[in-house]
C-alpha positions, 0 to 999 in steps of 0.5 A: 611292667607286670610281665617284667615283674612276673618273670623277675619274681619267678626267676627269683623263686627259682634261684632261691631254693637252689641258693639254699641247696648250695649253703645246705651243701657248704655247711654239711661240708664245713661241718664235716671238717668241724674247724676254721681257721681265721687270721684277722686284723680286726679288733677282737673285743669290737669285732671279731668276738661279735663276729664268731659268737653270730656264726657259730650260732648260725651254724653251730658245730664249726668251732672258730678260732682266731689269731689277731696281728696287724697286716704285714705280720698276718702276711709274714706269718702264712707266708712262712707257714706255706713255705713249711708246707704247714698251712694253719690259716684258712682265711685272712683279712687286712688292708695290706694282707693280702698283696703279698700272700697272692705274690707267694702264690698262697691265695685261693680264687673264692667268690663270695655268695653274696659278692654280686650286692657289692660295686665292682671297686669292692672285689676282685674280678679273679675271687681273690679277695672282697672287701668286709669294710672301709675306712674313710681317710679324712683329717680331724681337728680340735674344735676348741682349738680350731672352731668349725668356721675357721677350720680348714675345708677343702685342699688349699686350706691346708697350705694357709700358713696359720696351719705350719707345723700345726698338722700331724699325722701317722708314717704308716702306709695304709693310714698316714702319711703315704696313702694322704700322698697317694690319694692326692695323686690320684686325684690331681695327676702325678705331675700336678699333684707332686707340684701340690705336695711341694707347696704342702711340704713347706707346711712341716707336717708332724710325723709321728710313728703312732697309729693314726688312732693315737694322731686323733688322740693326740689332737683331742688331747691338744697336743696339735689342733689337726690331724691328718688321715685319721678314720672318720668313724673314730672322730665320730666315737670320741665326739659321741663320747664328749670329746672336741673333736670332728671330722672334715669332708675334704677331697681326696678321701682315701678308702682303703678297703678291708678285705678278706680271702681264703688261704690255698691249701687250707685245711678247712676249705668249705668252713673257710667259705662259709665264713667268708659267705657269712661276713659278706652277707647283709647278716654279718655286715650288720654285726660290723655296724653294730660293732662300730664298723663301717660295713662295705656292703652299699645297702647295710649302714653305718651306725652313723649313717653319713659316715659312708658315702651313700648317705654322707655325700661324699666320693671316696678315692677307694683303695683296694689292694691291688693298688698298694702291690702296684703303686704303695712303693711309689707313694712311699718314695714321694712321701720319704723325699717330701716329708721324712 
């Protein structure tokens, strides 16, 4: 045992200076570029500014410019700029942003310096993306309209006639009905999953063309007792402010990944790599945790630890960009057929 510890320590000591040297070299190259442009889907005041402030404190001399939009508009912007031969972004992120950009050949492979601290399902084998933060989609309920003792606990409980016409969800593919459909199909298989969804469709789920956050706000306001496919941390944040709301640890829990990637042909590739390294480092992940996001690095706890599977004791179905690219249209088709 002592020999193993000695060897491991020696290896770590040998690797540490190399790691520091690599970071120093990347920082030096990034300082020459002087700037990094980040197209992000994160909320600016909540997450982007704190990350930028922490990054520039650690790496002075690099100006961070950012542009905030949702996943699909961000993807279209990067693709159009790439087609024009004038890429503006160096780094981008999002839930569904990466697949269309990768299909257009505009993602540059880059393996984060911290990739070994992330499980396989949270990083691309070819270095095209790595997760930065997580979302866990669960039911949320109004604790006044649906007291905890009577609230549904498992999937089949949602079939109870007392909930007919009283459940709502967003129509958004990555945070609403379609991804709920996808999670059911991935857990049960296509045949059994579609059979269950046909039964569930008789419950007359209310479709809303708003965000999952806005659906939860309607539940809090008493418009519906239950919201399906809301972000569990949103329920906790609202409950902490006194709202009558909670989330349900109900399988299947779909977990879309927020991932970041490097743009092919970026004008500031070294600064882009340095930013990716920072966001995926323990330091960057802690900034996200303080901002009430759920950090992807398993060793970094959320502000409310039980919101993540490590402390919460649940097993989510992770939905990486590849899954949206491969199965997203099928999920949307089943959703449209049964629920629209």
